C-alpha positions as CSV (number, residue, x, y, z in Angstrom):
1,M,-137.4,76.7,-85.7
2,K,-134.7,74.2,-86.5
3,S,-137.0,71.3,-86.5
4,E,-139.4,73.0,-88.9
5,Y,-136.5,73.4,-91.4
6,A,-135.5,69.8,-91.0
7,V,-139.0,68.5,-91.6
8,L,-139.2,70.7,-94.7
9,G,-135.9,69.3,-95.9
10,I,-137.1,65.7,-95.4
11,L,-140.3,66.6,-97.3
12,L,-138.4,68.2,-100.2
13,I,-136.0,65.3,-100.4
14,G,-138.9,62.9,-100.6
15,L,-140.6,65.0,-103.3
16,I,-137.5,65.3,-105.4
17,V,-136.8,61.5,-105.1
18,S,-140.5,60.9,-106.1
19,I,-140.3,63.2,-109.1
20,V,-136.9,61.8,-110.3
21,S,-137.8,58.2,-109.9
22,K,-141.4,58.6,-111.0
23,S,-142.6,56.4,-108.2
24,Y,-143.9,56.7,-104.7
25,V,-140.6,55.8,-103.1
26,G,-140.0,59.5,-102.2
27,V,-143.4,59.8,-100.6
28,A,-142.6,56.8,-98.5
29,I,-139.2,58.4,-97.5
30,A,-141.0,61.5,-96.3
31,A,-143.8,59.5,-94.7
32,L,-141.4,57.5,-92.6
33,G,-138.6,60.1,-92.2
34,I,-140.7,62.9,-90.7
35,P,-142.2,60.9,-87.8
36,L,-138.9,59.2,-87.1
37,Y,-137.1,62.6,-87.0
38,L,-139.8,64.1,-84.7
39,A,-139.7,61.1,-82.4
40,Y,-135.9,61.4,-82.2
41,I,-136.1,65.1,-81.4
42,S,-138.8,64.7,-78.7
43,R,-136.8,61.9,-77.2
44,E,-133.6,64.0,-77.3
45,M,-135.5,66.9,-75.5
46,N,-137.1,64.4,-73.1
47,L,-140.5,65.9,-73.4
48,L,-142.3,63.1,-71.6
49,A,-140.3,63.6,-68.4
50,K,-141.0,67.4,-68.5
51,S,-144.7,67.0,-69.2
52,R,-147.1,67.6,-66.4
53,I,-149.7,65.3,-68.0
54,F,-147.7,62.2,-67.3
55,D,-146.4,62.0,-63.7
56,R,-144.4,59.3,-62.1
57,D,-147.4,57.9,-60.2
58,L,-149.2,57.2,-63.4
59,F,-146.4,54.9,-64.6
60,L,-146.0,53.2,-61.2
61,T,-149.7,52.4,-60.8
62,S,-150.3,51.3,-64.3
63,S,-147.4,49.0,-64.7
64,P,-148.0,45.3,-64.2
65,P,-146.6,43.5,-61.2
């Protein structure tokens, strides 16, 4: 639930900056900020290591020699 509020906050900050500056800078802030935040959170939680879709053998066999 915390990440939803953070994404909402980033979106609102982007919209406010966009309205105040009357340009698309705020939209760019939101467009870059939200994926960066979600990538940071997923890396922090280490979702790839806990996922059953990607196992260790997949990375070992697909890596170049």
